[in-house]
C-alpha positions in Angstrom: 31.8 -247.5 0.0 34.5 -245.3 -1.6 36.9 -243.4 0.7 35.7 -240.0 -0.4 32.1 -241.0 0.2 33.0 -242.1 3.7 34.4 -238.7 4.6 31.5 -236.8 3.0 29.4 -234.7 5.4 31.7 -235.6 8.3 33.3 -233.2 10.8 37.0 -233.8 11.5 39.4 -232.5 14.2 43.1 -232.3 13.4 46.0 -231.4 15.6 49.4 -230.6 14.1 47.8 -229.1 11.0 50.4 -226.5 10.7 53.2 -229.1 10.5 54.6 -230.9 7.4 52.4 -234.0 7.8 49.4 -232.0 8.9 49.5 -229.6 6.0 49.8 -232.5 3.5 46.9 -234.3 5.1 44.6 -231.3 5.1 45.4 -230.4 1.5 44.7 -234.0 0.3 41.5 -234.3 2.3 40.1 -231.0 1.0 41.2 -231.7 -2.6 40.0 -235.3 -2.9 37.2 -235.4 -0.3 35.4 -232.1 -1.1 32.3 -233.4 0.6 33.8 -233.0 4.1 31.5 -230.8 6.1 33.9 -229.1 8.5 37.6 -229.5 9.3 38.5 -228.2 12.8 42.1 -227.4 13.2 43.9 -226.7 16.5 45.9 -223.6 16.1 47.6 -221.3 18.7 48.4 -217.5 18.6 52.1 -217.1 17.7 54.6 -214.2 17.3 52.0 -211.5 17.9 49.4 -213.0 15.5 46.0 -214.3 16.6 44.9 -217.8 15.6 42.6 -216.3 12.9 45.4 -214.2 11.5 47.7 -217.3 11.4 44.9 -219.2 9.6 44.8 -216.5 6.9 48.5 -216.9 6.4 48.2 -220.6 6.5 45.8 -220.7 3.6 48.4 -218.9 1.5 51.0 -221.6 2.1 52.5 -223.1 -1.2 51.0 -226.5 -0.3 47.5 -225.1 -1.1 48.4 -223.5 -4.4 46.5 -226.2 -6.3 43.5 -225.8 -4.1 43.5 -222.0 -4.4 43.6 -222.4 -8.2 41.0 -225.2 -8.6 38.8 -225.3 -5.5 39.3 -222.1 -3.5 36.0 -222.4 -1.6 37.0 -225.6 0.1 39.6 -223.8 2.2 36.7 -222.1 4.0 35.9 -225.5 5.6 38.9 -225.1 7.8 37.7 -223.8 11.2 40.2 -222.7 13.8 40.1 -224.1 17.3 42.2 -221.9 19.5 44.5 -224.0 21.7 47.9 -225.6 22.3 48.8 -229.2 22.8 51.1 -228.5 25.7 48.3 -227.0 27.8 45.8 -228.7 30.1 42.6 -229.4 28.1 44.7 -228.4 25.0 43.9 -224.8 26.1 40.5 -225.1 24.3 37.7 -222.9 25.5 34.3 -224.3 26.4 32.8 -222.6 23.4 35.2 -224.3 21.1 34.7 -227.7 22.9 31.0 -227.3 22.1 31.8 -226.8 18.5 33.5 -230.2 18.4 30.5 -232.2 19.6 29.7 -233.7 16.2 33.3 -234.6 15.3 33.5 -238.3 14.2 37.2 -238.5 13.2 40.4 -237.3 15.0 43.8 -237.1 13.4 46.4 -236.4 16.1 49.6 -235.3 14.4 50.8 -232.6 16.7 54.3 -233.1 18.3 57.6 -231.5 19.0 59.5 -233.2 16.3 62.9 -231.6 16.9 65.3 -234.1 18.4 67.0 -231.5 20.6 64.0 -230.3 22.6 64.2 -230.5 26.3 62.5 -233.4 28.2 60.0 -231.3 30.1 58.6 -229.6 27.0 58.5 -232.9 25.1 56.5 -234.6 27.8 54.0 -231.8 28.1 53.5 -231.7 24.3 53.9 -235.2 23.1 52.7 -237.2 26.1 50.4 -235.1 28.1 49.0 -233.5 24.9 48.0 -237.0 23.8 46.3 -237.7 27.1 44.4 -234.4 27.0 43.2 -235.1 23.5 42.1 -238.6 24.6 40.0 -237.1 27.4 38.3 -234.8 24.9 37.7 -237.8 22.5 35.9 -239.6 25.3 33.3 -236.9 25.4 32.5 -237.1 21.6 29.5 -239.3 21.1 29.9 -239.6 17.4 33.6 -240.6 17.3 34.4 -243.5 15.1 38.1 -243.1 14.5 41.1 -241.7 16.5 44.3 -241.8 14.3 47.5 -241.2 16.3 50.6 -240.4 14.4 53.7 -241.8 16.2 57.1 -242.7 14.8 58.9 -245.9 13.6 61.8 -245.0 15.9 59.9 -245.9 19.0 62.4 -248.3 20.6 66.1 -247.9 20.2 67.2 -251.0 22.1 66.4 -253.8 19.7 67.2 -254.6 16.0 63.7 -255.3 14.9 60.8 -252.9 15.5 57.6 -254.9 15.4 54.1 -253.6 15.1 53.4 -253.9 18.8 53.5 -251.7 21.9 57.0 -251.5 23.5 56.3 -251.0 27.2 58.8 -249.0 29.2 59.5 -249.3 32.9 58.5 -245.6 33.0 54.8 -245.0 33.6 53.3 -242.2 31.4 51.3 -240.9 34.4 54.5 -240.5 36.5 56.2 -238.8 33.5 53.5 -236.2 33.2 53.5 -235.6 37.0 57.3 -235.0 36.9 57.0 -232.6 34.0 54.3 -230.7 35.8 56.3 -230.6 39.0 59.9 -229.9 38.0 61.6 -227.2 35.9 63.5 -227.7 32.6 67.0 -227.7 34.2 66.1 -230.3 36.8 64.7 -232.7 34.3 67.6 -232.2 32.0 70.0 -233.3 34.7 67.9 -236.5 35.3 67.1 -237.1 31.6 69.5 -239.9 30.6 69.0 -241.9 33.7 65.2 -241.4 33.8 64.6 -242.2 30.2 66.8 -245.3 30.3 69.3 -243.7 28.0 66.9 -243.1 25.2 68.9 -241.1 22.5 66.5 -238.2 22.5 63.3 -236.9 24.3 61.3 -237.2 21.1 61.4 -241.0 20.8 61.0 -241.4 24.5 57.9 -239.2 24.8 56.3 -240.7 21.6 56.7 -244.1 23.2 54.9 -242.9 26.3 52.1 -241.4 24.1 51.7 -244.9 22.5 51.2 -246.3 26.0 48.4 -243.8 26.5 46.7 -244.8 23.3 47.0 -248.5 24.2 45.6 -248.0 27.6 42.5 -246.3 26.2 42.0 -248.5 23.1 39.4 -250.6 24.8 37.0 -247.6 25.0 38.0 -245.6 21.9 38.4 -246.7 18.3 42.2 -246.1 17.8 45.0 -246.7 15.3 48.7 -245.9 15.7 50.7 -244.9 12.6 54.5 -245.2 12.6 56.2 -243.5 9.6 59.9 -243.8 9.1 61.9 -240.8 7.8 59.3 -238.8 5.8 60.7 -237.7 2.5 59.5 -234.8 0.2 56.4 -235.5 -1.9 56.7 -238.1 -4.7 53.9 -236.5 -6.7 51.4 -234.5 -4.7 50.7 -231.7 -4.2 53.8 -231.4 -6.4 57.0 -233.4 -6.6 59.6 -232.4 -4.0 57.3 -230.5 -1.7 58.5 -230.2 1.9 58.7 -227.4 4.4 61.3 -228.2 7.2 64.8 -229.4 7.8 64.2 -231.6 10.9 66.2 -234.7 11.4 68.0 -236.5 8.6 66.5 -234.2 5.9 68.3 -231.3 7.6 71.6 -233.2 7.4 71.0 -234.0 3.7 70.4 -230.3 3.1 73.7 -229.4 5.0 75.6 -231.8 2.8 74.1 -230.3 -0.3 75.1 -226.8 0.7 78.6 -227.9 1.6 78.1 -227.0 5.2 78.7 -230.5 6.5 81.8 -232.3 5.3 81.8 -235.0 8.0 78.9 -236.9 9.5 78.9 -239.0 12.6 76.9 -242.0 11.1 77.4 -245.5 10.0 77.6 -245.2 6.2 76.5 -248.8 5.6 73.0 -248.4 7.2 69.9 -248.2 5.1 68.1 -244.8 5.3 64.4 -245.7 5.2 62.5 -243.0 3.3 58.8 -242.8 2.6 57.3 -239.9 0.6 54.9 -237.6 2.5 52.1 -238.1 -0.1 52.1 -241.9 0.4 52.0 -241.3 4.2 49.1 -239.0 3.7 47.1 -241.4 1.6 47.7 -244.2 4.0 46.7 -242.0 6.9 43.4 -241.2 5.2 42.9 -244.8 4.4 43.6 -245.7 8.0 40.8 -243.3 9.1 38.5 -244.9 6.6 39.2 -248.4 7.7 39.0 -247.6 11.5 35.8 -245.8 11.0 34.2 -248.5 8.8 35.1 -251.2 11.4 33.6 -249.1 14.2 30.4 -248.6 12.3 30.0 -252.2 11.4 31.0 -254.0 14.6 28.4 -255.2 17.1 28.3 -253.1 20.3 29.3 -256.0 22.5 32.5 -256.9 20.5 35.8 -255.5 21.7 37.7 -252.7 19.9 40.9 -253.6 18.2 44.0 -251.4 18.3 45.9 -251.5 15.0 49.6 -250.5 14.7 50.9 -249.7 11.2 54.5 -249.0 10.4 54.8 -246.9 7.2 58.2 -248.1 5.9 59.5 -249.3 2.5 61.4 -252.2 4.1 63.6 -254.1 1.7 62.3 -252.1 -1.3 64.7 -249.3 -0.3 68.1 -250.8 -0.7 70.2 -247.6 -0.6 72.7 -247.2 2.2 73.2 -243.8 3.8 76.5 -243.5 1.9 74.8 -244.3 -1.4 71.9 -242.0 -0.7 74.3 -239.1 0.1 76.4 -239.8 -3.1 73.3 -239.7 -5.2 72.3 -236.3 -3.7 75.9 -235.0 -4.3 75.7 -236.2 -8.0 72.5 -234.3 -8.4 73.9 -231.2 -6.8 76.9 -231.2 -9.2 74.5 -231.3 -12.1 72.2 -228.7 -10.7 74.2 -226.6 -8.2 72.6 -224.7 -5.3 72.8 -220.9 -5.5 73.8 -220.3 -1.9 76.2 -223.2 -1.5 79.0 -222.3 0.9 81.4 -225.0 -0.4 81.6 -228.0 -2.7 79.8 -231.0 -1.2 82.4 -233.7 -0.3 80.8 -235.7 2.5 82.6 -238.2 4.7 81.2 -240.5 7.3 82.6 -242.0 10.5 81.4 -243.8 13.6 84.6 -242.7 15.4 83.7 -239.8 17.7 87.3 -238.6 18.0 87.7 -238.4 14.3 84.4 -236.6 14.0 85.4 -234.0 16.7 88.7 -233.4 14.9 86.8 -232.5 11.7 84.3 -230.5 13.7 86.9 -228.2 15.4 89.4 -228.0 12.5 87.0 -227.7 9.6 83.3 -227.2 10.3 83.5 -224.5 13.0 86.3 -222.4 11.5 84.5 -222.5 8.1 81.3 -221.4 9.8 83.0 -218.5 11.6 84.7 -217.3 8.4 81.5 -217.4 6.4 79.5 -215.7 9.2 82.1 -212.9 9.3 81.7 -212.5 5.5 77.9 -212.3 6.0 78.4 -209.6 8.7 80.7 -207.5 6.5 78.1 -207.8 3.7 75.4 -206.7 6.2 73.6 -210.1 6.0 72.4 -212.2 8.9 75.1 -214.7 10.1 73.7 -218.2 10.0 76.4 -220.7 9.5 77.6 -221.1 13.1 74.0 -221.5 14.2 73.4 -224.1 11.5 76.5 -226.0 12.4 75.4 -226.0 16.1 72.0 -227.4 15.0 73.7 -230.1 12.9 75.8 -231.1 15.9 72.7 -231.4 18.2 70.9 -233.4 15.6 73.8 -235.8 15.1 74.1 -236.2 18.9 70.4 -236.8 19.5 70.0 -239.3 16.7 72.2 -241.5 18.8 71.7 -245.3 18.2 69.4 -244.6 15.2 72.4 -243.3 13.2 74.8 -246.2 14.0 72.7 -249.3 14.3 70.6 -251.2 11.8 66.9 -251.5 12.4 64.5 -253.7 10.6 61.0 -252.3 10.6 58.1 -254.8 10.3 55.6 -253.2 8.0 52.9 -255.9 7.6 50.3 -253.5 8.9 51.0 -251.0 6.2 50.7 -253.5 3.4 47.5 -254.9 4.9 46.0 -251.4 5.0 47.2 -250.7 1.5 45.6 -253.7 -0.1 42.5 -253.7 2.1 41.5 -250.2 1.1 42.7 -250.0 -2.6 39.3 -251.3 -3.8 37.7 -248.4 -2.0 39.9 -245.8 -3.8 37.8 -244.2 -6.6 39.9 -243.4 -9.7 43.1 -243.8 -7.8 42.6 -240.6 -5.9 44.6 -241.7 -2.9 46.9 -244.5 -4.0 48.3 -242.6 -7.0 51.7 -243.7 -5.8 52.4 -247.4 -6.7 53.9 -248.3 -3.3 55.3 -251.6 -4.8 57.2 -249.8 -7.6 58.4 -246.5 -6.3 61.3 -244.9 -8.2 63.6 -243.8 -5.4 65.8 -241.9 -7.8 62.8 -239.7 -8.4 62.6 -239.1 -4.7 66.2 -237.9 -4.6 65.7 -235.6 -7.6 62.5 -234.2 -6.0 64.3 -233.7 -2.7 66.9 -231.4 -4.3 64.3 -229.5 -6.3 62.1 -229.2 -3.2 65.1 -227.9 -1.1 65.7 -225.2 -3.7 62.1 -224.1 -4.3 60.4 -224.5 -0.9 63.3 -224.0 1.6 66.0 -221.9 -0.1 63.5 -220.0 -2.3 65.7 -220.1 -5.4 65.2 -221.3 -9.0 64.8 -225.1 -9.4 67.3 -225.0 -12.2 70.7 -223.4 -11.6 71.5 -220.2 -13.4 74.7 -219.8 -15.5 76.1 -217.6 -12.7 75.4 -220.3 -10.1 77.1 -222.9 -12.2 80.2 -220.8 -12.6 80.4 -220.0 -8.9 80.0 -223.7 -8.1 82.8 -224.6 -10.5 85.0 -222.2 -8.6 84.1 -223.9 -5.3 85.0 -227.3 -6.8 88.4 -225.9 -7.9 89.1 -224.3 -4.6 88.2 -227.6 -2.8 90.6 -229.6 -5.0 93.4 -227.0 -4.6 93.1 -227.0 -0.8 93.1 -230.8 -0.7 96.3 -230.9 -2.8 98.0 -228.4 -0.6 97.0 -230.3 2.6 98.2 -233.5 1.0 101.6 -232.0 0.1 102.0 -230.5 3.6 101.2 -233.9 5.2 103.6 -235.7 3.0 106.4 -233.2 3.8 105.7 -233.5 7.5 105.7 -237.3 7.3 108.9 -237.2 5.4 110.6 -235.0 8.0 109.3 -237.2 10.8 110.7 -240.4 9.2 114.0 -238.8 8.5 114.3 -237.6 12.2 114.7 -241.3 13.1 117.2 -242.1 10.4 
């Protein structure tokens, strides 16, 4: 059976559909599996808009431009389920629960993905939200696949991350009870000790969520997916597509804009990147494989939990320093319109040196630019952006200083096992064995300009002239500082003569 045939006439339920991975998944499913009957999407009211109003805005997202042009009617297959993952029962009404009774496949992609969220909110969303969805899944008589999206950065204490469950001393039931009992401030005081010094609440609560999946994998057909850093699209829906600046992608953007001149990171580490469209295709393939195994297995045979790490492994041989240099080279050829300074990134694992740069360069530069923005009657954003970069750097913790080897045998097993079911290369259009990572860098810059900064993909002559002025100013300041330091050193030496 072909993958698109498998999804035909099925009803799906997707959480996290408004996020980066969720939007890419929904777009791909609707475009290449047009036979899908209904796609239920969990969506909550937000900023004064109802769930239905948000859905109308959602369908106008740039990710669906190709669908709106070629198959506009398939977007009507998206049906909103009003609710929120951090609520008991996901906040879903009984009427909407009745709607889900014929769902056969669940894709659980909802999560707080910001590394600086507080522990209580992260537990309620990432951990309890998973448990509440599992309880709903147990009521679905036609369920054949439950695909849970986790993260490759699930266990910061080893050097190798294998495709297995990493049990923590902390029990997920106790964690949920604590989050339901205590307030944000109390749990923040206890966070480091309680989490066993996990670098951030995101990784900790996603680990607990995996324990929930493992504990219920004997009664539900489940698969855990663990992507590494998800890069902008390689090809689909168009090269360079992405819609947020969370985690390492935000730091790359800050480097490109000249906001960040010093990063607290080991420059010799490999930055594992995987394009979002490859993650999406593998996710769809995982749903197909899990569902087919459920349909074909004898009722008496036990269910099997699969864990698949989506990582390029040794195929991606660029260090963080090399990756950053490549981005800077591309920025110099195609400058960013709203750059605040010429990119000249440095990296260190010395916290004192990083703090010196932070207080003497980053923060003063942010204050000066924000003052200019205020005088120009524009919204000041640099100090806020700098603060966010600091939080991101702090919460990445061990992941930014230590080498991790991700075992990805499950990904390759899935890739080769489902390729023969891919009609006309609809899903595996990216040759995972021969990805051009230079193409990913180029797409990242163009995606940053088009989808995040909302500016032309190719720099205008005025932007190029302005960027040349920033380069000259950067060099002049460096020369002045060098001369001042030499003079100071000369005087200091002569004071002892």
